[in-house]
ZANU-760303 format. One line per 8 residues: number of its first residue (from 1); their letters; for each residue x, y, z of C-alpha. Coordinates in nm, 4 decimals. Each point is the difference from the previous one (the first is absolute). Last residue first. Layout:
NUM = A = X,Y,Z; ...
END
This chain:
624 = XXXXXXXX = 20.8596,-6.3364,8.5539; 0.0229,-0.3062,-0.2279; 0.2864,0.1380,-0.2120; 0.2512,0.0409,0.2828; -0.0197,-0.3661,0.0997; -0.0072,-0.1345,-0.3567; 0.3741,-0.0637,-0.0510; -0.0055,-0.1925,0.3290
616 = XXXXXXXX = -0.2158,-0.2694,-0.1650; 0.2273,-0.3049,-0.0118; 0.1397,0.0975,0.3393; -0.3360,-0.0822,0.1611; -0.1474,0.1929,0.2919; -0.1119,0.3321,-0.1479; -0.1553,-0.1526,-0.3118; -0.1570,-0.2990,0.1685
608 = XXXXXXXX = -0.1282,0.2051,0.2959; -0.1623,0.2449,-0.2432; -0.1689,-0.2871,-0.1837; -0.1300,-0.1361,0.3305; -0.1510,0.3423,0.0703; -0.1624,-0.0082,-0.3446; -0.1442,-0.3411,0.0859; -0.1417,0.1527,0.3186
600 = XXXXXXXX = -0.1654,0.2705,-0.2105; -0.1381,-0.2551,-0.2470; -0.1600,-0.2090,0.2738; -0.1801,0.3227,0.0988; -0.2242,-0.0301,-0.3065; -0.2322,0.3023,0.0073; 0.1897,0.1996,-0.2649; 0.0172,-0.3111,-0.2183
592 = XXXXXXXX = -0.3785,-0.0276,-0.0263; -0.0487,0.3683,-0.0776; 0.2654,-0.0241,-0.2719; -0.1752,-0.3004,-0.1544; -0.3312,0.1871,-0.0055; 0.1714,0.2945,-0.1723; 0.1474,-0.2346,-0.2617; -0.3436,-0.1507,-0.0604
584 = XXXXXXXX = -0.1422,0.3476,-0.0607; 0.2819,0.0931,-0.2390; -0.0322,-0.3275,-0.1854; -0.3725,0.0655,-0.0454; 0.0692,0.3559,-0.1189; 0.2580,-0.1137,-0.2573; 0.2522,0.2544,-0.1330; 0.1249,0.0897,0.3501
576 = XXXXXXXX = 0.1155,-0.3578,0.0655; 0.1829,-0.0414,-0.3301; 0.1755,0.3364,0.0336; 0.0972,-0.0654,0.3616; 0.1704,-0.3358,-0.0486; 0.3533,0.1081,-0.1020; 0.0011,0.2651,0.2737; -0.0355,-0.2807,0.2576
568 = XXXXXXXX = -0.3025,0.0421,0.2192; 0.0258,0.1426,0.3486; -0.0609,-0.1227,0.3532; 0.0823,0.1868,0.3208; 0.0005,-0.1095,0.3623; 0.0395,0.2605,0.2753; -0.3340,-0.0786,0.1620; -0.1821,-0.3172,-0.0941
560 = XXXXXXXX = -0.3673,0.0115,-0.0940; -0.2292,-0.1771,0.2461; -0.2295,-0.2672,-0.1416; 0.1896,-0.3168,0.0951; -0.0243,0.0431,0.3768; -0.3456,0.1563,-0.0298; -0.1623,-0.3443,-0.0062; 0.1805,-0.1159,0.3171
552 = XXXXXXXX = -0.2434,0.1239,0.2642; -0.2868,-0.0761,-0.2348; 0.0784,-0.3724,0.0308; -0.0239,0.0088,0.3794; -0.3357,0.1750,-0.0194; -0.1206,-0.2559,-0.2554; 0.1123,-0.2941,0.2124; -0.1635,0.1404,0.3148
544 = XXXXXXXX = -0.3257,0.0664,-0.1817; 0.0127,-0.3500,-0.1494; 0.0341,-0.1526,0.3490; -0.2920,0.2046,0.1322; -0.2079,-0.1062,-0.2984; 0.0899,-0.3646,0.0625; -0.0785,0.0235,0.3714; -0.3446,0.1506,-0.0641
536 = XXXXXXXX = -0.0772,-0.2414,-0.2831; 0.0976,-0.2967,0.2153; 0.1534,-0.3136,-0.1452; 0.3357,0.0768,0.1606; 0.2949,-0.0290,-0.2395; 0.3032,-0.2325,0.0116; 0.2691,0.0714,-0.2608; 0.2211,0.2221,0.2139
528 = XXXXXXXX = 0.3243,-0.0784,-0.1829; -0.0721,0.2417,-0.2856; -0.0986,0.2792,0.2352; 0.3182,-0.0453,0.2055; 0.2235,-0.0100,-0.3090; -0.1662,0.3098,-0.1455; 0.0391,0.1839,0.3315; 0.3653,-0.1004,0.0252
520 = XXXXXXXX = 0.0585,0.1362,-0.3510; -0.1809,0.3204,0.0956; 0.2307,0.0497,0.2979; 0.3011,-0.0646,-0.2232; -0.1243,0.2513,-0.2570; -0.0628,0.2533,0.2775; 0.3605,-0.0327,0.1158; 0.1037,0.0427,-0.3635
512 = XXXXXXXX = -0.1844,0.3310,-0.0111; 0.1325,0.1120,0.3398; 0.3617,-0.0412,-0.1172; 0.2402,-0.0646,0.2892; 0.0444,-0.3720,-0.0598; 0.0152,0.0643,-0.3752; 0.2921,0.2391,0.0388; 0.1955,-0.2400,0.2229
504 = XXXXXXXX = -0.0646,-0.2959,-0.2295; 0.1129,0.2084,-0.2983; 0.3281,0.0875,0.1681; 0.0563,-0.3643,0.0903; -0.0529,-0.1188,-0.3586; 0.2395,0.2595,-0.1475; 0.2622,-0.0977,0.2604; -0.0369,-0.3694,-0.0889
496 = XXXXXXXX = 0.0390,0.0863,-0.3695; 0.3398,0.1640,0.0599; 0.2283,-0.1618,-0.2570; -0.2233,0.0041,-0.3065; 0.2568,0.0040,-0.2798; -0.1125,0.1246,-0.3393; 0.0406,-0.1031,-0.3645; 0.2478,-0.2823,0.0590
488 = XXXXXXXX = -0.2450,-0.2861,-0.0151; 0.0301,-0.3627,0.1064; -0.1599,-0.3371,-0.0641; 0.0982,-0.3643,0.0104; -0.3170,-0.2046,0.0189; -0.1422,-0.1576,0.3141; -0.0848,-0.3695,0.0322; -0.3657,-0.0765,0.0697
480 = XXXXXXXX = -0.2421,0.0913,0.2784; -0.3564,-0.0803,0.0904; -0.3020,0.1822,0.1410; -0.3088,-0.2206,0.0075; -0.2789,-0.0065,-0.2534; -0.3253,0.1555,0.1155; -0.2756,-0.2462,0.0828; -0.2102,0.2081,0.2394
472 = XXXXXXXX = 0.0631,0.3336,-0.1652; 0.0271,0.3018,0.2286; 0.3798,-0.0204,0.0102; 0.0063,0.0757,-0.3740; -0.1166,0.3549,0.0604; -0.1252,0.1253,0.3322; 0.0487,-0.1291,0.3544; -0.1131,0.2783,0.2310
464 = XXXXXXXX = 0.2113,0.1950,0.2492; 0.1658,0.2319,-0.2546; -0.3213,0.0434,-0.1978; -0.0591,0.3712,0.0615; 0.3607,0.0951,-0.0703; 0.3161,0.0579,0.2016; 0.3210,0.0724,-0.1953; 0.2832,-0.2522,-0.0391
456 = XXXXXXXX = 0.3325,0.1292,-0.1348; 0.2037,-0.2856,-0.1439; -0.3129,-0.1552,-0.1465; -0.0849,-0.3677,0.0575; -0.0636,-0.1596,-0.3391; -0.2682,-0.2678,-0.0188; -0.0055,-0.2667,0.2692; -0.2552,-0.2226,-0.1751
448 = XXXXXXXX = 0.2020,-0.0447,-0.3202; 0.2769,0.2563,-0.0574; 0.2410,-0.2922,-0.0007; 0.3545,0.0098,0.1327; 0.2995,-0.0800,-0.2182; 0.1878,0.3323,0.0292; -0.0971,0.0778,-0.3614; -0.3593,-0.0180,0.1155
440 = XXXXXXXX = -0.2137,-0.2969,-0.0902; -0.3237,-0.0122,-0.1964; -0.1918,-0.3262,-0.0027; -0.1225,-0.2077,-0.2906; -0.2930,-0.1943,-0.1451; -0.3074,0.1218,0.1850; -0.2920,-0.1118,-0.2137; -0.2906,0.1794,-0.1573
432 = XXXXXXXX = -0.2002,-0.2833,-0.1510; -0.2155,0.0702,-0.3023; -0.3515,-0.0578,-0.1274; -0.1570,-0.3054,-0.1588; -0.1137,0.1597,-0.3254; -0.0919,-0.2644,-0.0989; -0.2319,-0.2851,0.0943; -0.1164,-0.0839,-0.3539
424 = XXXXXXXX = 0.3623,-0.0006,-0.1166; 0.0745,-0.3005,0.2193; 0.3153,-0.0632,-0.2052; 0.3453,0.0699,0.1373; 0.0286,0.1456,0.3472; 0.2997,0.2152,0.0913; -0.0629,0.2595,-0.2689; -0.3588,0.0531,0.1145
416 = XXXXXXXX = 0.1301,0.0191,0.3581; 0.1779,0.3290,-0.0745; 0.2768,0.0467,0.2548; 0.0347,0.3438,0.1585; 0.3271,0.0919,0.1690; 0.0819,0.1091,0.3513; 0.3217,0.1247,0.1640; 0.0556,0.0147,0.3758
408 = XXXXXXXX = 0.1569,0.2442,0.2450; -0.3119,0.1720,0.1227; 0.1072,0.1398,0.3378; -0.2098,0.3171,0.0191; 0.2779,0.2351,0.1209; 0.1233,0.0159,0.3572; -0.0248,0.2157,0.3132; -0.1183,0.2862,-0.2197
400 = XXXXXXXX = 0.2289,0.2358,-0.1920; 0.3449,0.1282,-0.0902; 0.2647,-0.1911,-0.1977; 0.3368,0.1773,-0.0155; 0.1652,-0.0510,-0.3352; 0.3127,-0.1538,-0.1557; 0.1031,-0.2368,0.2761; -0.0012,-0.2770,-0.2598
392 = XXXXXXXX = -0.2314,-0.2089,0.2143; -0.2327,0.2953,0.0586; -0.0084,0.0933,-0.3700; -0.0818,-0.3598,-0.0911; -0.2642,-0.0412,0.2713; -0.1784,0.3248,-0.0921; 0.0174,-0.0872,-0.3704; -0.1472,-0.3482,0.0534
384 = XXXXXXXX = -0.2545,0.1064,0.2603; -0.1590,0.2476,-0.2379; -0.0042,-0.2739,-0.2664; -0.2038,-0.2266,0.2321; -0.1789,0.2162,0.2553; -0.0266,0.3408,0.1614; -0.3238,-0.0257,0.2020; 0.1766,-0.0076,0.3384
376 = XXXXXXXX = 0.1860,0.3218,-0.0810; 0.2882,0.1154,-0.2181; 0.2125,0.3130,-0.0567; 0.3318,-0.0342,-0.1828; 0.2686,0.2559,0.0843; 0.2895,0.0898,-0.2286; 0.2953,0.2359,0.0448; 0.1860,0.0607,-0.3280
368 = XXXXXXXX = 0.1421,-0.2334,-0.2666; -0.2769,0.0093,-0.2606; 0.0207,-0.1415,-0.3520; 0.2748,-0.2447,0.0950; 0.1142,-0.1632,-0.3226; 0.1350,-0.3555,0.0096; -0.3188,-0.1389,-0.1578; -0.0123,-0.3742,0.0674
360 = XXXXXXXX = -0.2511,0.0190,0.2841; -0.0457,-0.3674,0.0666; -0.2941,-0.2315,0.0600; 0.1439,-0.3163,0.1553; -0.1675,-0.3341,-0.0691; 0.0203,-0.2297,0.2989; 0.0598,-0.3684,-0.0738; -0.3036,-0.2069,-0.0821
352 = XXXXXXXX = -0.1870,-0.2270,0.2398; -0.2634,0.2176,0.1681; 0.0194,0.3077,-0.2197; 0.2481,0.2771,0.0709; 0.0214,0.3688,-0.0859; 0.2971,0.2052,0.1208; -0.0116,0.3789,0.0074; 0.2194,0.2963,-0.0928
344 = XXXXXXXX = 0.3354,-0.1551,-0.0958; 0.2746,0.2368,-0.1162; 0.0629,0.3291,-0.1760; 0.1079,0.3565,0.0750; -0.2712,0.0887,0.2496; -0.2882,0.2512,0.0134; -0.1714,-0.0287,-0.3394; 0.0445,-0.3770,0.0128
336 = XXXXXXXX = -0.2845,-0.0306,0.2487; -0.2303,0.1373,-0.2687; 0.1092,-0.2631,-0.2528; -0.0679,-0.2825,0.2472; -0.3325,0.1581,0.1021; -0.0962,0.0293,-0.3657; 0.0735,-0.3630,-0.0812; -0.2094,-0.1175,0.2951
328 = XXXXXXXX = -0.3083,0.1974,-0.1072; -0.2679,0.0469,0.2643; 0.0089,0.0966,0.3656; -0.2526,0.0865,0.2693; 0.1078,0.3640,0.0323; -0.1773,0.1174,0.3167; 0.3112,0.1997,0.0985; 0.2639,-0.0119,-0.2732
320 = XXXXXXXX = 0.1292,0.3582,0.0398; 0.3458,0.0575,-0.1505; 0.1644,0.2886,0.1878; 0.2884,0.1669,-0.1848; 0.2805,0.2188,0.1319; 0.1650,0.3394,-0.0474; -0.1936,0.0896,-0.3137; 0.1958,0.1628,-0.2825
312 = XXXXXXXX = -0.3124,0.0907,-0.1997; 0.1454,-0.1852,-0.2999; 0.0533,-0.2926,0.2385; -0.3712,0.0047,0.0787; -0.0837,-0.0192,-0.3704; 0.2441,-0.2879,-0.0457; -0.1555,-0.1877,0.2934; -0.3476,0.0547,-0.1467
304 = XXXXXXXX = 0.1139,-0.1510,-0.3304; 0.1539,-0.3019,0.1767; -0.3299,-0.0385,0.1877; -0.1858,0.0001,-0.3334; 0.2326,-0.2536,-0.1628; -0.0288,-0.2315,0.3011; -0.3779,0.0564,0.0142; -0.0344,-0.1119,-0.3621
296 = XXXXXXXX = -0.2729,0.1583,-0.2076; -0.1267,-0.1675,-0.3161; -0.2919,0.2381,-0.0406; -0.2486,-0.2875,-0.0134; 0.0552,-0.1009,0.3565; 0.0957,-0.3119,0.1945; 0.2340,-0.1802,-0.2404; 0.2148,0.3126,-0.0287
288 = XXXXXXXX = 0.0822,-0.0036,0.3692; -0.1399,0.1205,0.3291; 0.1746,-0.0294,0.3356; -0.2618,0.1795,0.2093; -0.0701,0.3310,0.1796; 0.3478,0.1510,-0.0638; 0.0417,0.3413,0.1647; 0.3377,0.1652,-0.0582
280 = XXXXXXXX = 0.1238,0.2725,0.2354; 0.3046,0.2213,-0.0574; 0.1456,0.1912,0.2927; 0.0752,0.3694,-0.0542; 0.0282,0.1172,0.3604; 0.0802,-0.1250,0.3490; -0.0650,0.1232,0.3526; -0.0260,0.3803,0.0137
272 = XXXXXXXX = -0.2488,0.0009,-0.2850; -0.1558,-0.3452,-0.0539; -0.0148,-0.0311,-0.3795; -0.1351,-0.2828,-0.2146; 0.0304,-0.0353,-0.3792; -0.2503,-0.1852,-0.2188; -0.0105,-0.3247,-0.1939; -0.2488,-0.2267,-0.1703
264 = XXXXXXXX = 0.0076,-0.3700,-0.0957; -0.3227,-0.1258,-0.1532; -0.3248,-0.0937,0.1723; -0.1112,0.3626,-0.0076; 0.0371,-0.0099,-0.3781; -0.2775,-0.2586,-0.0143; -0.2809,0.2291,0.1063; -0.2625,-0.2376,0.1350
256 = XXXXXXXX = -0.3329,0.0699,-0.1643; -0.2835,0.1204,0.2170; -0.2534,-0.1111,0.2561; -0.1108,0.2474,0.2652; 0.0635,-0.1548,0.3407; -0.2232,0.0112,0.3080; 0.1445,-0.1529,0.3183; -0.2065,-0.1093,0.3002
248 = XXXXXXXX = 0.2111,-0.1107,0.2951; -0.0118,-0.2911,0.2426; 0.2552,-0.0056,0.2815; 0.1892,-0.3206,0.0817; 0.3488,0.1507,0.0005; 0.0808,-0.1519,-0.3392; -0.2969,0.1757,-0.1602; -0.3398,-0.1502,-0.0827
240 = XXXXXXXX = -0.1377,0.1668,-0.3110; -0.3493,0.0912,-0.1167; 0.0542,0.1101,-0.3583; -0.1930,0.2694,-0.1823; 0.0308,-0.0024,-0.3777; -0.0188,0.3083,-0.2180; -0.0253,0.0450,-0.3755; 0.2364,0.2300,-0.1890
232 = XXXXXXXX = 0.1751,-0.2739,-0.1956; -0.2138,-0.3086,-0.0392; -0.0065,-0.2816,0.2510; 0.1975,-0.2474,0.2131; -0.1157,-0.0646,0.3554; -0.3056,-0.2226,-0.0479; 0.1523,-0.1975,-0.2888; 0.3212,-0.0377,0.2029
224 = XXXXXXXX = -0.1879,-0.1886,0.2722; -0.0972,-0.2728,-0.2484; 0.3617,-0.0424,-0.1154; 0.1164,-0.0129,0.3618; -0.2418,-0.2728,0.0987; -0.2777,0.1080,0.2305; -0.0489,-0.1315,0.3541; -0.0128,0.3456,0.1553
216 = XXXXXXXX = -0.0506,0.2624,-0.2741; -0.3223,0.1571,0.1308; -0.1666,0.2139,-0.2673; -0.0852,0.3538,0.1050; -0.3346,0.1549,-0.1032; -0.0018,0.2359,-0.2957; 0.0365,0.3760,-0.0535; 0.3613,-0.0251,-0.1126
208 = XXXXXXXX = 0.1038,-0.3653,-0.0072; 0.0541,-0.1600,0.3383; 0.2794,-0.2391,0.0957; 0.0192,-0.2111,0.3140; 0.2410,-0.1472,0.2543; 0.3298,0.0950,-0.1632; 0.2824,-0.1153,0.2314; 0.2972,0.2403,0.0089
200 = XXXXXXXX = 0.3392,-0.1735,-0.0351; 0.1344,0.2668,-0.2418; -0.1649,0.3357,0.0582; -0.3136,0.1924,-0.0977; 0.0032,0.3550,0.1392; 0.2785,0.1768,-0.1969; -0.2499,0.1313,-0.2569; 0.2669,0.0279,-0.2680
192 = XXXXXXXX = 0.1023,-0.3645,0.0394; -0.3647,-0.1100,-0.0109; -0.0526,0.1989,-0.3231; 0.3046,-0.1521,-0.1726; 0.3462,0.1516,-0.0335; 0.1787,-0.2875,0.1719; -0.2172,-0.3091,0.0168; -0.0837,-0.0886,0.3597
184 = XXXXXXXX = 0.0901,-0.3572,0.0950; -0.1409,-0.3084,0.1682; -0.3415,0.1379,0.0893; -0.1880,-0.2827,0.1687; -0.3263,-0.1668,-0.0989; -0.1425,-0.2238,0.2713; -0.1049,-0.3613,0.0423; 0.3597,-0.1117,0.0533
176 = XXXXXXXX = 0.2192,0.2838,-0.1254; -0.0502,0.0128,-0.3763; 0.2037,0.2631,-0.1819; -0.0568,0.3462,-0.1382; 0.2064,0.2490,-0.1958; -0.0983,0.3632,0.0208; -0.0386,0.2836,-0.2500; -0.3621,0.1067,0.0481
168 = XXXXXXXX = -0.1290,-0.0986,-0.3428; 0.0330,0.0681,-0.3705; 0.2320,-0.2535,-0.1545; 0.3058,0.0984,-0.2004; 0.2093,0.0033,0.3154; -0.2295,-0.0148,0.3004; -0.2033,-0.2824,0.1445; 0.2900,-0.2358,-0.0551
160 = XXXXXXXX = -0.0791,-0.3584,0.0823; 0.3279,-0.1809,0.0628; -0.1307,-0.2997,-0.1883; -0.3333,0.0771,-0.1641; 0.0876,-0.1763,-0.3241; 0.1439,-0.2931,0.1951; -0.3132,-0.0067,0.2130; -0.2097,-0.0342,-0.3138
152 = XXXXXXXX = 0.2048,-0.2947,-0.1319; 0.0051,-0.1827,0.3355; 0.2982,0.0813,0.2168; 0.1692,-0.2535,0.2274; 0.2415,0.1272,0.2619; 0.3607,0.0184,0.1178; 0.0641,0.3352,0.1679; -0.1039,-0.1061,0.3506
144 = XXXXXXXX = 0.2425,-0.2946,0.0161; -0.0269,-0.3780,-0.0093; -0.3462,-0.0180,0.1547; -0.1212,0.2677,-0.2382; -0.0014,-0.2507,-0.2868; -0.2171,-0.2456,0.1960; -0.2415,0.2792,0.0850; -0.0117,0.1078,-0.3650
136 = XXXXXXXX = -0.0801,-0.3533,-0.1102; -0.2931,-0.0149,0.2422; -0.1179,0.3503,-0.0881; 0.0077,-0.0920,-0.3699; -0.1903,-0.3206,0.0776; -0.2716,0.1957,0.1763; -0.0426,0.2234,-0.3045; 0.0005,-0.3074,-0.2276
128 = XXXXXXXX = -0.2756,-0.1571,0.2087; -0.2034,0.3108,-0.0676; -0.0772,0.2784,0.2430; -0.3616,0.1098,-0.0367; -0.0971,-0.1149,0.3489; 0.2783,0.2080,0.1530; -0.1128,0.3067,-0.1931; -0.3561,-0.0465,0.1260
120 = XXXXXXXX = 0.1279,-0.0374,0.3572; 0.1842,0.3316,-0.0333; -0.2910,0.1825,-0.1642; -0.2300,-0.1046,0.2841; 0.2752,0.0926,0.2446; 0.0240,0.3566,-0.1270; -0.3730,0.0442,-0.0627; -0.0988,-0.1357,0.3397
112 = XXXXXXXX = 0.2705,0.2100,0.1643; -0.1302,0.3192,-0.1608; -0.3584,-0.0816,0.1009; 0.1093,-0.0625,0.3613; 0.1876,0.3300,-0.0012; -0.3089,0.1872,-0.1183; -0.1965,-0.1658,0.2827; 0.2638,0.1110,0.2479
104 = XXXXXXXX = -0.0230,0.3566,-0.1332; -0.3732,-0.0082,0.0657; 0.0531,-0.1348,0.3534; 0.2672,0.2633,0.0684; -0.2463,0.2673,-0.1035; 0.0263,0.1718,-0.3348; 0.0590,0.3713,-0.0276; -0.2735,0.1902,-0.1772
96 = XXXXXXXX = 0.0879,0.0864,-0.3621; 0.2142,0.3065,-0.0714; 0.3139,-0.2032,-0.0759; 0.2606,0.2504,-0.1179; 0.1967,0.0390,0.3223; 0.0634,-0.3692,0.0664; 0.2475,-0.0582,0.2834; -0.2503,-0.1466,0.2490
88 = XXXXXXXX = -0.1632,-0.2141,-0.2694; 0.3385,-0.1280,-0.1202; 0.1059,-0.0753,0.3582; -0.3189,-0.1960,0.0731; 0.0341,-0.1845,-0.3299; 0.3605,-0.0944,0.0746; -0.0827,-0.1282,0.3490; -0.2919,-0.1994,-0.1400
80 = XXXXXXXX = 0.2348,-0.1645,-0.2484; 0.2531,-0.0941,0.2681; -0.2658,-0.1238,0.2441; -0.1950,-0.2023,-0.2575; 0.3141,-0.1690,-0.1314; 0.1074,-0.0816,0.3569; -0.3382,-0.1565,0.0674; 0.0402,-0.1989,-0.3223
72 = XXXXXXXX = 0.3373,-0.1307,0.1192; -0.1279,-0.0857,0.3478; -0.2947,-0.1909,-0.1428; 0.2220,-0.1830,-0.2461; 0.2442,-0.0993,0.2735; -0.2982,-0.1110,0.2110; -0.1081,-0.2285,-0.2852; 0.3493,-0.1508,-0.0056
64 = XXXXXXXX = -0.0133,-0.0476,0.3771; -0.3260,-0.1930,-0.0295; 0.1371,-0.1958,-0.2965; 0.2880,-0.1399,0.2041; 0.3603,0.0753,0.1014; 0.0138,0.3184,-0.2096; 0.3550,0.0562,-0.1205; 0.1991,0.2303,0.2270
56 = XXXXXXXX = 0.0274,0.3740,-0.0849; 0.3560,0.1319,0.0072; 0.0734,-0.0325,-0.3718; -0.3463,0.1313,-0.0853; 0.0826,0.3308,0.1699; -0.3352,0.1644,0.0744; -0.0577,-0.1695,0.3371; -0.3477,0.0934,0.1194
48 = XXXXXXXX = -0.0998,0.1007,0.3537; -0.3129,-0.0420,0.2051; -0.1632,0.2117,0.2702; -0.3034,0.0881,-0.2066; -0.1134,0.3480,-0.0915; -0.0911,-0.0393,-0.3657; -0.2338,-0.2959,0.0507; -0.1217,-0.0695,-0.3515
40 = XXXXXXXX = -0.3647,-0.0918,-0.0583; -0.0445,-0.2991,-0.2336; -0.0312,0.0390,-0.3775; 0.3737,-0.0397,-0.0669; 0.0505,-0.2996,0.2314; -0.2033,-0.2761,-0.1630; 0.0950,0.0999,-0.3538; 0.3688,0.0122,0.0941
32 = XXXXXXXX = -0.0052,-0.3369,0.1711; -0.1657,-0.1597,-0.3035; 0.2493,0.1719,-0.2300; 0.2857,-0.1439,0.2062; -0.1528,-0.3489,-0.0205; -0.0344,0.0236,-0.3784; 0.3605,0.1146,-0.0288; 0.1111,-0.2835,0.2296
24 = XXXXXXXX = -0.1793,-0.2579,-0.2130; 0.1404,0.1373,-0.3275; 0.3509,0.0030,0.1464; -0.0262,-0.3617,0.1137; -0.1052,-0.1080,-0.3488; 0.2820,0.1959,-0.1600; 0.2550,-0.1385,0.2466; -0.0520,-0.3535,-0.1272
16 = XXXXXXXX = 0.0821,0.0978,-0.3574; 0.3062,0.2004,0.1052; 0.1357,-0.2809,0.2168; -0.0539,-0.2569,-0.2734; 0.1711,0.2089,-0.2672; 0.2236,-0.2609,-0.1615; 0.2541,0.0646,-0.2754; 0.2544,-0.2389,0.1582
8 = XXXXXXXX = 0.2341,0.2850,0.0893; -0.2926,0.2115,0.1175; -0.1123,-0.2691,0.2423; 0.3517,-0.0285,0.1405; 0.0069,0.3777,0.0493; -0.3256,-0.0208,0.1965; 0.1381,-0.2631,0.2389; -0.1583,-0.3452,0.0282
END
C-alpha cells in the first residue's frame, strides 16, 4: 500500500513500523560509535571517504556500515586535529607550552565524545510527536520544497531573524541535512558589517566569549540559534565551512540590526570622463506595512527616492535588487507602475482557476528616463517579478548573474486548528505552509525554476554552480500560460543587442571579471571533488592548497575603484550629519560601493543606453 493511500484512510502503518526500525538502527549506530571512538585512529591510511551523501552507495551489509562509521569518525578526527594544529600555530597570546600532536589528538577525541554524546542524547529524547512531524514534513516536501508542516513553535520561529528587534549577529539560518546553513545575511546587522559570514556558509560550531565551542552538527535550527544569539555587545566565535571547502573562524560582536538599512536608499554615482550624475537606489527587500511598526511601504519609499533623484536631474537610475529575496506582492506591482503608463505586471494562477492579473492602473509615469535593474542569483520572488515585467515591456535593461533565484511560487499558511473540529486536548496542532499558486510573467512564461535571465550577464562566483530553486530536489517545473496584452510608449529600446555586445567585449577584457570566472571554476571544482583521503598529511596539504587559492581572490573585492565617485543627495545630508551612528553606517556603505566593480560595468551599460538609443539622445550632452 502506498503512503498517500494510508493517509487517506487515516492509517499510519508505515510510520509506526519505521519507528521500531529507526530505534534499532540508532542503537546499532551508537554501538559502532562506542566501539570505534576509543580505538587508535590510523591518520595515515590509504583510504578515501565520499563526503557527498548523494554519491555514496548504501551499505550492502553491517560490516560495510561499520566501516562507513569508522571512516566518518576518522575524517572528523582529521578535520578537527587540523584546525587545532592551525590554531596553536597561529596563537600569539598562548604562553603555555605547545601541545604535542598526541595531546592535541586526545583533546580532539574528548571534543568528539562530547559532540556525539550530546547528539545521541538528543536523538533519544525525541518524542513520537517529533518523529511524526518529520514524517509529515517529508511527505509535504515531496510535492515541492516550499510546502511544509510547522509545529506551533516552528511557526513562531519561521524565517528566524537574528537581527531586527532581536540582539544577535544578523543572520537567518536553515537546516541543511545534519548541518546549520546561513540562508541570508540581514542588511545592517553585525554579520553584514563584518563582511566575513556569507549566505550558504555552514556553521560548524559556536563559542561564547571565553568558553569552549559547541558543535552544531546534528542540532535543530532552534537549538543552534540559542548558541548564536545573545545580548548586544557580547561576542560569538563561529567556525564556518565556506563554499570553497575552506574552514574559517569568524568572531562577531552581537548588536541590534539597524532597520533603516533595510529600507530604500539612494545616492548619485559619477565616473568622470565616462558618465556622470546617475541615480542609484538600493532596495534590500520588498517590505510593507505589515512587516514593520513604522508602516513603511517599499513602493512608497522607492517613489520618494525617485522624486529626490529627479530633483537632482539625474541622467539615469539604477535600481539594485541584488540579494533581495522578495516580499510584498502589492508593493512590487505598485513599484513597477512607476516606470510605465499602465498595464499588467504579473499573473498569478492556482492549479484549476483562471489566472488573476495584477495590474498597474495608475496612468502616471513617475520616471521616464534610462533605467537599469541589477539582480543576482539570490534575487527572488518580488525581485523577479519587477525584473521580468520591465524586461518584457522593454522598459529597462536587466544586468546581473546568469539567472535569478527562480522562486515563482506563492505559499500560504493554513491553521490546522481551524481545519479540525473538536480534539481540543490535542491543540494547537500547528500549521501547513502550502504552495497554492505560481507567478507568471506578462509574456506567459513562469519565473519558476528558470528565474529571469538578465539582458547583460556578468560573471559571478556561482556561475558554474546550481544555486537557488534549481538546488531543490522536488522543485516545481517551469510552465507557461497564455500571455497578456502589454505595451508601453515611455521609451523604445531598439539597440539592446548592441548594448549587450559592448558589455561582453568589456567584460572579456576586464582582469577583475577574468578573476571572477577563474574563481567560479575553482569553486565548482572544489565542490565537485567530494572524495577526501583519510590521511592527516594529505588533508593538511589539500587544505593549504585550498587556502592559498582562496587568498588569491580575497583582494578582488577589497580594492577601491579608481575614477568612481559616490555622493549623498543634498536632501539627505542634514539627517545623516545629525546622527553619528547614521553617519558611520553611511561611510561604511560608501566604502562598500567604492569596491563594487559590478557597479562600474553597470554605469558603462548606462552610458551605452543613453548614447545608443534615440529615446535618450537628449541626455547625451548632459552625461559628459
